[in-house]
Every structure is written in C-alpha cells, then in structure tokens.
N, C-alpha and C positions, 0 to 999 in steps of 0.2 A: 571634876571631883573622881577620886577613884571609886570605882566600884566593885562588889565582890562578885565572882563568877568561878563557879565549880571550887569553892574552898581558898581561893586565892585572891589577892588584889590585882585588877587591873585597871592602870591608867591609860585611859584613850589618849591619844595625842593627834591633833588634827593639822596634819600636814599633806599636802600635795606629794603623791608617790614619784620618785624621781626628781623631787626639788631639793634645794639646798638644806632644808631641814630633815630629810627623809635619812632615816638611819638604817646604814647598811646590815642586810640579813646576817652575813657571815662574817663582818667586820674586816672584808675586803682592805688590805690598806695600799695594795697596790693595784695600779691599772695600767691600761695601754699607754695611758698618755704619759704617766710616770715613766715607762720604759721608753718612749719616744724622746722626752725630754733628757733623761741620761745619753741616749743615743746621739742627740743634737748639741748637747751641751758643749760650753767652750772649755771644759776640763781638758786634761792630758788624755791621750787613749789608754795610757795605764790606768789611771784614775776610773776612766768610765768603764772598762773592762772590769776593773774590781768593783765597783758598785753594782752591775749586772749580773757578776756572780754572786754577789751577797745577796741581790734580791731572787736568785734562781734558789739558792740556798733557803730562803725564807720562806717560799712557797714549797720547796720539797719537804721541808719540816712540817709544814702544815698539809701535806698530800693525804696522811691518814685520817683526816677527817673529810676528805673532799671523795664522797662516796658517787657523784655524778659525773665525776672527771671535769667539772667546771673550770679547773685552773690549768687544763692543757692548754688552751687558748693562748694564756699568757707565759706558760712555759715556752711554746713556740716561739711567740714575740722575742722572748727573751733570748732564745737559743738563736733567732734569725739576728738579732741586734748584735750579738758577741761574733756571729758569723762574718758579719759586715764590718766590725770594725777590726776583728783579726785577718780579714783581707787586706786592709790598709796598711798592716804593719810591714 
C-alpha cells in the first residue's frame, strides 16, 4: 500500500537487494557480461566490433550523468574487447 512521505507517494517494494526483482539505480542496461557475450559470440568480427563500438557510444552518450565515473570500468572493458578483436584482424 502506498504511503505519503514528505508530500509524495512512496510505494515500498519488498525485494532482495541484488535479486532478480531489484531495480537498477541508474538504469544501466550494459554490463560486463554483455560485453563478454559480444566478444565471445559466433558473429563475424565486423559485427562484433560494430556492436562493441555502439555499446561504447551509448555509454559515452550517458557520461554527462556519470558524476562518480562509475562507467569507466565498462569503457575499459569495451576498449579491451575492441583491442582484442582488432588484434585478430
């Protein structure tokens, strides 16, 4: 049941932090697992490089809201994956 707190409605959600029902705080849609999945996918190298570059562009587009530099490790992972694939060309 929603309750009123400080003039706004708060709807408490009973979920385990980090569980499947937990809502991401920054709506981060990309994870290190996603990057590794692209790196190891059976797609052609061109397709994988294109996908990784699109992921990088998406994170860079949201960097203005990243005051704590929390996205830097993801950018590092993407850059490393791009470098790995580029070496194979």
